[in-house]
Biopython code that builds the backbone (N, CA, C, O; Angstrom):
import numpy as np
from Bio.PDB.StructureBuilder import StructureBuilder

atoms = [
    (1, "MET", "N", (-66.856, 18.136, -93.775)),
    (1, "MET", "CA", (-65.749, 18.616, -94.581)),
    (1, "MET", "C", (-66.309, 19.186, -95.884)),
    (1, "MET", "O", (-67.173, 18.584, -96.521)),
    (2, "ALA", "N", (-65.813, 20.333, -96.257)),
    (2, "ALA", "CA", (-66.294, 21.010, -97.461)),
    (2, "ALA", "C", (-65.962, 20.223, -98.719)),
    (2, "ALA", "O", (-64.869, 19.674, -98.861)),
    (3, "SER", "N", (-66.920, 20.182, -99.621)),
    (3, "SER", "CA", (-66.681, 19.560, -100.915)),
    (3, "SER", "C", (-66.739, 20.584, -102.035)),
    (3, "SER", "O", (-66.421, 20.274, -103.183)),
    (4, "THR", "N", (-67.145, 21.810, -101.701)),
    (4, "THR", "CA", (-67.216, 22.907, -102.667)),
    (4, "THR", "C", (-66.720, 24.176, -101.993)),
    (4, "THR", "O", (-66.964, 24.400, -100.807)),
    (5, "LEU", "N", (-66.028, 24.996, -102.755)),
    (5, "LEU", "CA", (-65.643, 26.328, -102.284)),
    (5, "LEU", "C", (-66.271, 27.358, -103.203)),
    (5, "LEU", "O", (-66.350, 27.166, -104.416)),
    (6, "LEU", "N", (-66.711, 28.444, -102.612)),
    (6, "LEU", "CA", (-67.071, 29.633, -103.366)),
    (6, "LEU", "C", (-66.048, 30.673, -102.966)),
    (6, "LEU", "O", (-65.952, 31.037, -101.793)),
    (7, "ILE", "N", (-65.280, 31.156, -103.934)),
    (7, "ILE", "CA", (-64.302, 32.207, -103.672)),
    (7, "ILE", "C", (-64.839, 33.468, -104.331)),
    (7, "ILE", "O", (-64.969, 33.544, -105.553)),
    (8, "ALA", "N", (-65.146, 34.453, -103.501)),
    (8, "ALA", "CA", (-65.734, 35.700, -103.976)),
    (8, "ALA", "C", (-64.729, 36.827, -103.809)),
    (8, "ALA", "O", (-64.347, 37.174, -102.691)),
    (9, "TYR", "N", (-64.304, 37.395, -104.938)),
    (9, "TYR", "CA", (-63.379, 38.518, -104.927)),
    (9, "TYR", "C", (-64.181, 39.805, -105.032)),
    (9, "TYR", "O", (-65.103, 39.906, -105.841)),
    (10, "SER", "N", (-63.827, 40.789, -104.211)),
    (10, "SER", "CA", (-64.502, 42.076, -104.279)),
    (10, "SER", "C", (-63.587, 43.158, -103.733)),
    (10, "SER", "O", (-62.594, 42.882, -103.060)),
    (11, "SER", "N", (-63.950, 44.408, -104.044)),
    (11, "SER", "CA", (-63.137, 45.542, -103.650)),
    (11, "SER", "C", (-64.004, 46.663, -103.113)),
    (11, "SER", "O", (-65.125, 46.867, -103.581)),
    (12, "PRO", "N", (-63.488, 47.393, -102.127)),
    (12, "PRO", "CA", (-64.165, 48.616, -101.736)),
    (12, "PRO", "C", (-63.959, 49.680, -102.808)),
    (12, "PRO", "O", (-63.049, 49.570, -103.631)),
    (13, "THR", "N", (-64.797, 50.700, -102.797)),
    (13, "THR", "CA", (-64.700, 51.748, -103.814)),
    (13, "THR", "C", (-63.405, 52.540, -103.716)),
    (13, "THR", "O", (-62.944, 53.093, -104.714)),
    (14, "SER", "N", (-62.808, 52.603, -102.517)),
    (14, "SER", "CA", (-61.525, 53.285, -102.339)),
    (14, "SER", "C", (-60.872, 52.780, -101.062)),
    (14, "SER", "O", (-61.508, 52.096, -100.261)),
    (15, "VAL", "N", (-59.612, 53.117, -100.875)),
    (15, "VAL", "CA", (-58.909, 52.730, -99.655)),
    (15, "VAL", "C", (-59.607, 53.347, -98.444)),
    (15, "VAL", "O", (-59.650, 52.733, -97.378)),
    (16, "ALA", "N", (-60.147, 54.544, -98.596)),
    (16, "ALA", "CA", (-60.839, 55.215, -97.497)),
    (16, "ALA", "C", (-62.118, 54.490, -97.096)),
    (16, "ALA", "O", (-62.610, 54.682, -95.984)),
    (17, "ASP", "N", (-62.667, 53.657, -97.985)),
    (17, "ASP", "CA", (-63.919, 52.959, -97.714)),
    (17, "ASP", "C", (-63.736, 51.535, -97.190)),
    (17, "ASP", "O", (-64.720, 50.813, -97.033)),
    (18, "VAL", "N", (-62.497, 51.115, -96.916)),
    (18, "VAL", "CA", (-62.246, 49.737, -96.478)),
    (18, "VAL", "C", (-63.006, 49.408, -95.200)),
    (18, "VAL", "O", (-63.582, 48.325, -95.095)),
    (19, "GLU", "N", (-63.022, 50.306, -94.236)),
    (19, "GLU", "CA", (-63.694, 50.022, -92.966)),
    (19, "GLU", "C", (-65.201, 49.825, -93.165)),
    (19, "GLU", "O", (-65.772, 48.869, -92.639)),
    (20, "GLY", "N", (-65.843, 50.711, -93.911)),
    (20, "GLY", "CA", (-67.279, 50.572, -94.176)),
    (20, "GLY", "C", (-67.581, 49.316, -94.983)),
    (20, "GLY", "O", (-68.554, 48.612, -94.714)),
    (21, "PHE", "N", (-66.742, 49.044, -95.968)),
    (21, "PHE", "CA", (-66.885, 47.842, -96.792)),
    (21, "PHE", "C", (-66.773, 46.586, -95.930)),
    (21, "PHE", "O", (-67.600, 45.681, -96.037)),
    (22, "SER", "N", (-65.755, 46.532, -95.079)),
    (22, "SER", "CA", (-65.532, 45.350, -94.232)),
    (22, "SER", "C", (-66.664, 45.167, -93.228)),
    (22, "SER", "O", (-67.083, 44.039, -92.969)),
    (23, "GLN", "N", (-67.159, 46.256, -92.665)),
    (23, "GLN", "CA", (-68.265, 46.159, -91.717)),
    (23, "GLN", "C", (-69.511, 45.623, -92.419)),
    (23, "GLN", "O", (-70.165, 44.718, -91.901)),
    (24, "TRP", "N", (-69.851, 46.167, -93.593)),
    (24, "TRP", "CA", (-70.997, 45.680, -94.356)),
    (24, "TRP", "C", (-70.820, 44.200, -94.698)),
    (24, "TRP", "O", (-71.748, 43.406, -94.541)),
    (25, "TYR", "N", (-69.620, 43.834, -95.168)),
    (25, "TYR", "CA", (-69.383, 42.458, -95.600)),
    (25, "TYR", "C", (-69.574, 41.485, -94.450)),
    (25, "TYR", "O", (-70.250, 40.466, -94.594)),
    (26, "THR", "N", (-68.975, 41.802, -93.306)),
    (26, "THR", "CA", (-69.011, 40.905, -92.150)),
    (26, "THR", "C", (-70.389, 40.854, -91.497)),
    (26, "THR", "O", (-70.887, 39.775, -91.178)),
    (27, "GLU", "N", (-70.998, 42.010, -91.298)),
    (27, "GLU", "CA", (-72.237, 42.074, -90.524)),
    (27, "GLU", "C", (-73.496, 41.786, -91.342)),
    (27, "GLU", "O", (-74.474, 41.274, -90.797)),
    (28, "LEU", "N", (-73.490, 42.105, -92.637)),
    (28, "LEU", "CA", (-74.700, 41.936, -93.444)),
    (28, "LEU", "C", (-74.547, 40.903, -94.561)),
    (28, "LEU", "O", (-75.373, 40.001, -94.702)),
    (29, "HIS", "N", (-73.487, 41.044, -95.349)),
    (29, "HIS", "CA", (-73.384, 40.218, -96.556)),
    (29, "HIS", "C", (-73.145, 38.739, -96.236)),
    (29, "HIS", "O", (-73.843, 37.875, -96.768)),
    (30, "ILE", "N", (-72.190, 38.443, -95.395)),
    (30, "ILE", "CA", (-71.917, 37.034, -95.075)),
    (30, "ILE", "C", (-73.152, 36.350, -94.501)),
    (30, "ILE", "O", (-73.471, 35.246, -94.944)),
    (31, "PRO", "N", (-73.873, 36.943, -93.534)),
    (31, "PRO", "CA", (-75.089, 36.279, -93.054)),
    (31, "PRO", "C", (-76.133, 36.057, -94.154)),
    (31, "PRO", "O", (-76.827, 35.040, -94.139)),
    (32, "GLU", "N", (-76.256, 36.986, -95.103)),
    (32, "GLU", "CA", (-77.209, 36.798, -96.200)),
    (32, "GLU", "C", (-76.791, 35.645, -97.107)),
    (32, "GLU", "O", (-77.630, 34.858, -97.544)),
    (33, "VAL", "N", (-75.499, 35.548, -97.388)),
    (33, "VAL", "CA", (-75.013, 34.437, -98.221)),
    (33, "VAL", "C", (-75.196, 33.115, -97.484)),
    (33, "VAL", "O", (-75.578, 32.115, -98.092)),
    (34, "ARG", "N", (-74.928, 33.102, -96.185)),
    (34, "ARG", "CA", (-75.108, 31.868, -95.396)),
    (34, "ARG", "C", (-76.565, 31.433, -95.390)),
    (34, "ARG", "O", (-76.854, 30.237, -95.434)),
    (35, "ALA", "N", (-77.482, 32.385, -95.336)),
    (35, "ALA", "CA", (-78.907, 32.046, -95.371)),
    (35, "ALA", "C", (-79.304, 31.481, -96.738)),
    (35, "ALA", "O", (-80.163, 30.604, -96.829)),
    (36, "ALA", "N", (-78.674, 31.990, -97.795)),
    (36, "ALA", "CA", (-78.983, 31.525, -99.155)),
    (36, "ALA", "C", (-78.405, 30.144, -99.429)),
    (36, "ALA", "O", (-78.973, 29.372, -100.202)),
    (37, "ILE", "N", (-77.269, 29.828, -98.793)),
    (37, "ILE", "CA", (-76.622, 28.523, -98.963)),
    (37, "ILE", "C", (-76.453, 27.920, -97.567)),
    (37, "ILE", "O", (-75.403, 28.094, -96.949)),
    (38, "PRO", "N", (-77.451, 27.227, -97.071)),
    (38, "PRO", "CA", (-77.411, 26.716, -95.694)),
    (38, "PRO", "C", (-76.271, 25.745, -95.406)),
    (38, "PRO", "O", (-75.923, 25.544, -94.242)),
    (39, "SER", "N", (-75.686, 25.144, -96.425)),
    (39, "SER", "CA", (-74.622, 24.161, -96.194)),
    (39, "SER", "C", (-73.236, 24.799, -96.068)),
    (39, "SER", "O", (-72.235, 24.082, -96.067)),
    (40, "ILE", "N", (-73.155, 26.121, -95.963)),
    (40, "ILE", "CA", (-71.858, 26.772, -95.707)),
    (40, "ILE", "C", (-71.428, 26.423, -94.285)),
    (40, "ILE", "O", (-72.174, 26.634, -93.328)),
    (41, "SER", "N", (-70.219, 25.888, -94.161)),
    (41, "SER", "CA", (-69.717, 25.502, -92.843)),
    (41, "SER", "C", (-68.721, 26.506, -92.272)),
    (41, "SER", "O", (-68.515, 26.557, -91.060)),
    (42, "LYS", "N", (-68.100, 27.309, -93.145)),
    (42, "LYS", "CA", (-67.073, 28.236, -92.667)),
    (42, "LYS", "C", (-66.870, 29.322, -93.720)),
    (42, "LYS", "O", (-66.964, 29.070, -94.921)),
    (43, "VAL", "N", (-66.587, 30.539, -93.242)),
    (43, "VAL", "CA", (-66.255, 31.647, -94.138)),
    (43, "VAL", "C", (-64.988, 32.301, -93.602)),
    (43, "VAL", "O", (-64.891, 32.624, -92.418)),
    (44, "THR", "N", (-64.021, 32.489, -94.496)),
    (44, "THR", "CA", (-62.782, 33.161, -94.137)),
    (44, "THR", "C", (-62.536, 34.277, -95.135)),
    (44, "THR", "O", (-62.634, 34.071, -96.345)),
    (45, "ARG", "N", (-62.215, 35.467, -94.625)),
    (45, "ARG", "CA", (-61.915, 36.599, -95.512)),
    (45, "ARG", "C", (-60.407, 36.817, -95.575)),
    (45, "ARG", "O", (-59.698, 36.672, -94.579)),
    (46, "TRP", "N", (-59.937, 37.166, -96.761)),
    (46, "TRP", "CA", (-58.516, 37.364, -97.033)),
    (46, "TRP", "C", (-58.328, 38.692, -97.759)),
    (46, "TRP", "O", (-59.232, 39.153, -98.456)),
    (47, "GLN", "N", (-57.168, 39.301, -97.601)),
    (47, "GLN", "CA", (-56.824, 40.497, -98.370)),
    (47, "GLN", "C", (-55.689, 40.126, -99.313)),
    (47, "GLN", "O", (-54.671, 39.582, -98.887)),
    (48, "LEU", "N", (-55.868, 40.423, -100.594)),
    (48, "LEU", "CA", (-54.844, 40.098, -101.575)),
    (48, "LEU", "C", (-53.578, 40.908, -101.285)),
    (48, "LEU", "O", (-53.644, 42.051, -100.833)),
    (49, "THR", "N", (-52.427, 40.289, -101.554)),
    (49, "THR", "CA", (-51.130, 40.878, -101.247)),
    (49, "THR", "C", (-50.216, 40.766, -102.457)),
    (49, "THR", "O", (-50.173, 39.727, -103.115)),
    (50, "ASP", "N", (-49.493, 41.826, -102.745)),
    (50, "ASP", "CA", (-48.525, 41.831, -103.852)),
    (50, "ASP", "C", (-47.308, 41.021, -103.419)),
    (50, "ASP", "O", (-46.640, 41.409, -102.461)),
    (51, "PRO", "N", (-46.989, 39.901, -104.091)),
    (51, "PRO", "CA", (-45.857, 39.071, -103.658)),
    (51, "PRO", "C", (-44.504, 39.760, -103.827)),
    (51, "PRO", "O", (-43.553, 39.414, -103.127)),
    (52, "ALA", "N", (-44.398, 40.713, -104.729)),
    (52, "ALA", "CA", (-43.118, 41.393, -104.954)),
    (52, "ALA", "C", (-42.797, 42.378, -103.836)),
    (52, "ALA", "O", (-41.637, 42.538, -103.457)),
    (53, "THR", "N", (-43.828, 43.038, -103.310)),
    (53, "THR", "CA", (-43.582, 44.093, -102.314)),
    (53, "THR", "C", (-44.116, 43.742, -100.924)),
    (53, "THR", "O", (-43.693, 44.330, -99.929)),
    (54, "GLY", "N", (-45.032, 42.799, -100.858)),
    (54, "GLY", "CA", (-45.680, 42.485, -99.590)),
    (54, "GLY", "C", (-46.801, 43.451, -99.246)),
    (54, "GLY", "O", (-47.433, 43.324, -98.197)),
    (55, "ASP", "N", (-47.054, 44.424, -100.131)),
    (55, "ASP", "CA", (-48.111, 45.405, -99.895)),
    (55, "ASP", "C", (-49.481, 44.757, -100.009)),
    (55, "ASP", "O", (-49.725, 43.943, -100.901)),
    (56, "LYS", "N", (-50.367, 45.124, -99.102)),
    (56, "LYS", "CA", (-51.746, 44.664, -99.188)),
    (56, "LYS", "C", (-52.465, 45.484, -100.253)),
    (56, "LYS", "O", (-52.309, 46.702, -100.334)),
    (57, "LEU", "N", (-53.254, 44.790, -101.064)),
    (57, "LEU", "CA", (-53.972, 45.425, -102.155)),
    (57, "LEU", "C", (-55.391, 45.781, -101.716)),
    (57, "LEU", "O", (-55.870, 45.295, -100.691)),
    (58, "ASN", "N", (-56.047, 46.616, -102.484)),
    (58, "ASN", "CA", (-57.421, 47.025, -102.196)),
    (58, "ASN", "C", (-58.398, 46.023, -102.831)),
    (58, "ASN", "O", (-59.345, 46.405, -103.518)),
    (59, "ARG", "N", (-58.141, 44.736, -102.583)),
    (59, "ARG", "CA", (-58.961, 43.648, -103.136)),
    (59, "ARG", "C", (-59.023, 42.551, -102.086)),
    (59, "ARG", "O", (-58.018, 42.237, -101.449)),
    (60, "PHE", "N", (-60.191, 41.975, -101.908)),
    (60, "PHE", "CA", (-60.406, 40.972, -100.882)),
    (60, "PHE", "C", (-60.984, 39.704, -101.486)),
    (60, "PHE", "O", (-61.615, 39.736, -102.543)),
    (61, "ALA", "N", (-60.762, 38.587, -100.802)),
    (61, "ALA", "CA", (-61.354, 37.312, -101.191)),
    (61, "ALA", "C", (-62.049, 36.737, -99.971)),
    (61, "ALA", "O", (-61.478, 36.682, -98.881)),
    (62, "ALA", "N", (-63.279, 36.312, -100.167)),
    (62, "ALA", "CA", (-63.999, 35.583, -99.126)),
    (62, "ALA", "C", (-64.099, 34.139, -99.602)),
    (62, "ALA", "O", (-64.567, 33.875, -100.709)),
    (63, "VAL", "N", (-63.661, 33.214, -98.770)),
    (63, "VAL", "CA", (-63.702, 31.792, -99.110)),
    (63, "VAL", "C", (-64.801, 31.149, -98.277)),
    (63, "VAL", "O", (-64.713, 31.056, -97.052)),
    (64, "TYR", "N", (-65.842, 30.706, -98.982)),
    (64, "TYR", "CA", (-66.978, 30.041, -98.348)),
    (64, "TYR", "C", (-66.783, 28.540, -98.517)),
    (64, "TYR", "O", (-66.737, 28.048, -99.645)),
    (65, "GLU", "N", (-66.666, 27.800, -97.407)),
    (65, "GLU", "CA", (-66.558, 26.351, -97.456)),
    (65, "GLU", "C", (-67.974, 25.785, -97.397)),
    (65, "GLU", "O", (-68.732, 26.081, -96.473)),
    (66, "ILE", "N", (-68.322, 24.967, -98.393)),
    (66, "ILE", "CA", (-69.696, 24.503, -98.572)),
    (66, "ILE", "C", (-69.737, 22.979, -98.550)),
    (66, "ILE", "O", (-68.952, 22.313, -99.226)),
    (67, "GLU", "N", (-70.656, 22.442, -97.768)),
    (67, "GLU", "CA", (-70.814, 20.985, -97.675)),
    (67, "GLU", "C", (-71.527, 20.417, -98.899)),
    (67, "GLU", "O", (-71.335, 19.250, -99.239)),
    (68, "GLU", "N", (-72.338, 21.223, -99.555)),
    (68, "GLU", "CA", (-73.108, 20.790, -100.731)),
    (68, "GLU", "C", (-72.150, 20.446, -101.871)),
    (68, "GLU", "O", (-71.384, 21.301, -102.318)),
    (69, "ALA", "N", (-72.190, 19.202, -102.342)),
    (69, "ALA", "CA", (-71.305, 18.771, -103.418)),
    (69, "ALA", "C", (-71.799, 19.224, -104.786)),
    (69, "ALA", "O", (-71.006, 19.336, -105.721)),
    (70, "ASP", "N", (-73.091, 19.484, -104.915)),
    (70, "ASP", "CA", (-73.664, 19.886, -106.191)),
    (70, "ASP", "C", (-73.565, 21.404, -106.331)),
    (70, "ASP", "O", (-74.347, 22.143, -105.733)),
    (71, "VAL", "N", (-72.605, 21.856, -107.117)),
    (71, "VAL", "CA", (-72.365, 23.287, -107.295)),
    (71, "VAL", "C", (-73.610, 23.976, -107.839)),
    (71, "VAL", "O", (-73.912, 25.101, -107.442)),
    (72, "ALA", "N", (-74.332, 23.327, -108.732)),
    (72, "ALA", "CA", (-75.532, 23.943, -109.308)),
    (72, "ALA", "C", (-76.573, 24.233, -108.233)),
    (72, "ALA", "O", (-77.250, 25.259, -108.300)),
    (73, "VAL", "N", (-76.716, 23.357, -107.248)),
    (73, "VAL", "CA", (-77.672, 23.565, -106.166)),
    (73, "VAL", "C", (-77.245, 24.762, -105.309)),
    (73, "VAL", "O", (-78.061, 25.626, -104.989)),
    (74, "ALA", "N", (-75.967, 24.806, -104.944)),
    (74, "ALA", "CA", (-75.460, 25.918, -104.135)),
    (74, "ALA", "C", (-75.577, 27.241, -104.888)),
    (74, "ALA", "O", (-76.001, 28.248, -104.320)),
    (75, "ALA", "N", (-75.204, 27.237, -106.162)),
    (75, "ALA", "CA", (-75.275, 28.455, -106.971)),
    (75, "ALA", "C", (-76.713, 28.922, -107.149)),
    (75, "ALA", "O", (-76.986, 30.121, -107.098)),
    (76, "ALA", "N", (-77.626, 27.995, -107.355)),
    (76, "ALA", "CA", (-79.035, 28.359, -107.516)),
    (76, "ALA", "C", (-79.564, 29.030, -106.246)),
    (76, "ALA", "O", (-80.322, 29.997, -106.328)),
    (77, "GLY", "N", (-79.174, 28.531, -105.085)),
    (77, "GLY", "CA", (-79.587, 29.153, -103.825)),
    (77, "GLY", "C", (-79.073, 30.568, -103.706)),
    (77, "GLY", "O", (-79.791, 31.473, -103.281)),
    (78, "LEU", "N", (-77.817, 30.749, -104.085)),
    (78, "LEU", "CA", (-77.220, 32.090, -104.015)),
    (78, "LEU", "C", (-77.878, 33.038, -105.002)),
    (78, "LEU", "O", (-78.281, 34.140, -104.630)),
    (79, "PHE", "N", (-77.991, 32.626, -106.246)),
    (79, "PHE", "CA", (-78.493, 33.525, -107.280)),
    (79, "PHE", "C", (-79.970, 33.848, -107.097)),
    (79, "PHE", "O", (-80.404, 34.941, -107.461)),
    (80, "SER", "N", (-80.752, 32.925, -106.543)),
    (80, "SER", "CA", (-82.176, 33.227, -106.331)),
    (80, "SER", "C", (-82.365, 34.215, -105.187)),
    (80, "SER", "O", (-83.349, 34.955, -105.176)),
    (81, "ALA", "N", (-81.450, 34.246, -104.228)),
    (81, "ALA", "CA", (-81.557, 35.157, -103.090)),
    (81, "ALA", "C", (-80.867, 36.500, -103.331)),
    (81, "ALA", "O", (-81.157, 37.475, -102.637)),
    (82, "ALA", "N", (-79.969, 36.561, -104.295)),
    (82, "ALA", "CA", (-79.099, 37.737, -104.471)),
    (82, "ALA", "C", (-79.862, 39.043, -104.679)),
    (82, "ALA", "O", (-79.409, 40.091, -104.219)),
    (83, "ALA", "N", (-80.992, 39.007, -105.352)),
    (83, "ALA", "CA", (-81.748, 40.241, -105.603)),
    (83, "ALA", "C", (-82.216, 40.884, -104.297)),
    (83, "ALA", "O", (-82.441, 42.093, -104.252)),
    (84, "GLY", "N", (-82.364, 40.097, -103.248)),
    (84, "GLY", "CA", (-82.813, 40.624, -101.967)),
    (84, "GLY", "C", (-81.687, 41.001, -101.017)),
    (84, "GLY", "O", (-81.953, 41.433, -99.895)),
    (85, "PHE", "N", (-80.443, 40.849, -101.436)),
    (85, "PHE", "CA", (-79.313, 41.164, -100.563)),
    (85, "PHE", "C", (-79.208, 42.673, -100.315)),
    (85, "PHE", "O", (-79.537, 43.481, -101.184)),
    (86, "THR", "N", (-78.752, 43.032, -99.135)),
    (86, "THR", "CA", (-78.507, 44.419, -98.779)),
    (86, "THR", "C", (-77.330, 44.948, -99.596)),
    (86, "THR", "O", (-76.253, 44.352, -99.605)),
    (87, "GLN", "N", (-77.540, 46.051, -100.271)),
    (87, "GLN", "CA", (-76.484, 46.655, -101.090)),
    (87, "GLN", "C", (-75.721, 47.701, -100.281)),
    (87, "GLN", "O", (-76.195, 48.159, -99.242)),
    (88, "THR", "N", (-74.553, 48.070, -100.759)),
    (88, "THR", "CA", (-73.748, 49.095, -100.109)),
    (88, "THR", "C", (-73.075, 49.967, -101.157)),
    (88, "THR", "O", (-72.745, 49.513, -102.252)),
    (89, "GLU", "N", (-72.881, 51.213, -100.801)),
    (89, "GLU", "CA", (-72.141, 52.129, -101.683)),
    (89, "GLU", "C", (-70.641, 51.925, -101.559)),
    (89, "GLU", "O", (-69.875, 52.515, -102.321)),
    (90, "PHE", "N", (-70.207, 51.097, -100.608)),
    (90, "PHE", "CA", (-68.780, 50.875, -100.378)),
    (90, "PHE", "C", (-68.165, 49.828, -101.307)),
    (90, "PHE", "O", (-66.941, 49.709, -101.354)),
    (91, "MET", "N", (-68.979, 49.060, -102.050)),
    (91, "MET", "CA", (-68.434, 48.028, -102.934)),
    (91, "MET", "C", (-68.247, 48.580, -104.345)),
    (91, "MET", "O", (-69.150, 49.197, -104.909)),
    (92, "ASP", "N", (-67.069, 48.350, -104.899)),
    (92, "ASP", "CA", (-66.761, 48.755, -106.271)),
    (92, "ASP", "C", (-67.441, 47.787, -107.235)),
    (92, "ASP", "O", (-67.151, 46.591, -107.225)),
    (93, "ARG", "N", (-68.331, 48.295, -108.055)),
    (93, "ARG", "CA", (-69.018, 47.476, -109.056)),
    (93, "ARG", "C", (-68.621, 47.848, -110.477)),
    (93, "ARG", "O", (-69.097, 47.234, -111.431)),
    (94, "GLU", "N", (-67.742, 48.863, -110.632)),
    (94, "GLU", "CA", (-67.408, 49.346, -111.966)),
    (94, "GLU", "C", (-65.946, 49.126, -112.351)),
    (94, "GLU", "O", (-65.677, 48.533, -113.395)),
    (95, "ILE", "N", (-65.011, 49.579, -111.550)),
    (95, "ILE", "CA", (-63.592, 49.497, -111.909)),
    (95, "ILE", "C", (-63.032, 48.097, -111.646)),
    (95, "ILE", "O", (-62.338, 47.534, -112.492)),
    (96, "ASP", "N", (-63.333, 47.544, -110.482)),
    (96, "ASP", "CA", (-62.851, 46.210, -110.087)),
    (96, "ASP", "C", (-64.029, 45.438, -109.482)),
    (96, "ASP", "O", (-64.055, 45.193, -108.275)),
    (97, "PRO", "N", (-65.005, 45.054, -110.320)),
    (97, "PRO", "CA", (-66.250, 44.461, -109.801)),
    (97, "PRO", "C", (-66.037, 43.083, -109.175)),
    (97, "PRO", "O", (-65.000, 42.450, -109.372)),
    (98, "PRO", "N", (-67.033, 42.634, -108.421)),
    (98, "PRO", "CA", (-66.936, 41.309, -107.814)),
    (98, "PRO", "C", (-66.814, 40.196, -108.862)),
    (98, "PRO", "O", (-67.355, 40.291, -109.964)),
    (99, "VAL", "N", (-66.094, 39.149, -108.487)),
    (99, "VAL", "CA", (-65.917, 37.961, -109.328)),
    (99, "VAL", "C", (-66.123, 36.746, -108.430)),
    (99, "VAL", "O", (-65.586, 36.687, -107.323)),
    (100, "LEU", "N", (-66.901, 35.776, -108.909)),
    (100, "LEU", "CA", (-67.135, 34.541, -108.163)),
    (100, "LEU", "C", (-66.470, 33.373, -108.872)),
    (100, "LEU", "O", (-66.537, 33.255, -110.096)),
    (101, "HIS", "N", (-65.827, 32.507, -108.089)),
    (101, "HIS", "CA", (-65.264, 31.257, -108.603)),
    (101, "HIS", "C", (-65.824, 30.126, -107.754)),
    (101, "HIS", "O", (-65.731, 30.155, -106.527)),
    (102, "TRP", "N", (-66.404, 29.129, -108.413)),
    (102, "TRP", "CA", (-66.895, 27.930, -107.743)),
    (102, "TRP", "C", (-65.853, 26.840, -107.943)),
    (102, "TRP", "O", (-65.408, 26.609, -109.067)),
    (103, "VAL", "N", (-65.460, 26.166, -106.867)),
    (103, "VAL", "CA", (-64.387, 25.181, -106.909)),
    (103, "VAL", "C", (-64.902, 23.880, -106.321)),
    (103, "VAL", "O", (-65.423, 23.865, -105.205)),
    (104, "SER", "N", (-64.760, 22.781, -107.067)),
    (104, "SER", "CA", (-65.195, 21.458, -106.616)),
    (104, "SER", "C", (-63.995, 20.613, -106.209)),
    (104, "SER", "O", (-62.960, 20.631, -106.876)),
    (105, "LYS", "N", (-64.134, 19.895, -105.142)),
    (105, "LYS", "CA", (-63.060, 19.020, -104.660)),
    (105, "LYS", "C", (-62.878, 17.856, -105.622)),
    (105, "LYS", "O", (-63.851, 17.270, -106.096)),
    (106, "THR", "N", (-61.608, 17.525, -105.908)),
    (106, "THR", "CA", (-61.343, 16.457, -106.871)),
    (106, "THR", "C", (-60.650, 15.251, -106.280)),
    (106, "THR", "O", (-60.569, 14.209, -106.930)),
    (107, "GLY", "N", (-60.156, 15.362, -105.084)),
    (107, "GLY", "CA", (-59.443, 14.225, -104.510)),
    (107, "GLY", "C", (-59.337, 14.348, -102.998)),
    (107, "GLY", "O", (-59.882, 15.278, -102.404)),
    (108, "PRO", "N", (-58.628, 13.396, -102.372)),
    (108, "PRO", "CA", (-58.509, 13.435, -100.921)),
    (108, "PRO", "C", (-57.582, 14.563, -100.472)),
    (108, "PRO", "O", (-56.764, 15.062, -101.244)),
    (109, "ASP", "N", (-57.730, 14.952, -99.202)),
    (109, "ASP", "CA", (-56.835, 15.946, -98.627)),
    (109, "ASP", "C", (-55.432, 15.370, -98.519)),
    (109, "ASP", "O", (-55.248, 14.171, -98.309)),
    (110, "ALA", "N", (-54.467, 16.233, -98.662)),
    (110, "ALA", "CA", (-53.068, 15.779, -98.575)),
    (110, "ALA", "C", (-52.491, 16.133, -97.221)),
    (110, "ALA", "O", (-51.328, 15.838, -96.949)),
]
sb = StructureBuilder()
sb.init_structure("model")
sb.init_model(0)
sb.init_chain("A")
sb.init_seg("    ")
for serial, (resi, resn, name, xyz) in enumerate(atoms, 1):
    if name == "N":
        sb.init_residue(resn, " ", resi, " ")
    sb.init_atom(name, np.array(xyz, "f"), 0.0, 1.0, " ", f" {name:<3s}", serial, name[0])
structure = sb.get_structure()
């Protein structure tokens, strides 16, 4: 059972680039992150949605479930490997750049 979550928000450079972005993310990026943090047990990708309209936004969240309870250990693995990750022109790094949130479990499941 995961004791840490890494929630990574990112966006393709445009709506036209969603397919290339998703292919890169699924086929290259997730395996690289899994190799950097061996205690990842599950990865789920989500597309952000506007609650007022139900429209899907051009922003995605990947939720990495991590068995490692020590966030510093998991983060160190990711950050030390990140320089070697495969880059893509499909990811927006300027207008809506990636954001990482590390989340630690605080209590039992409900």
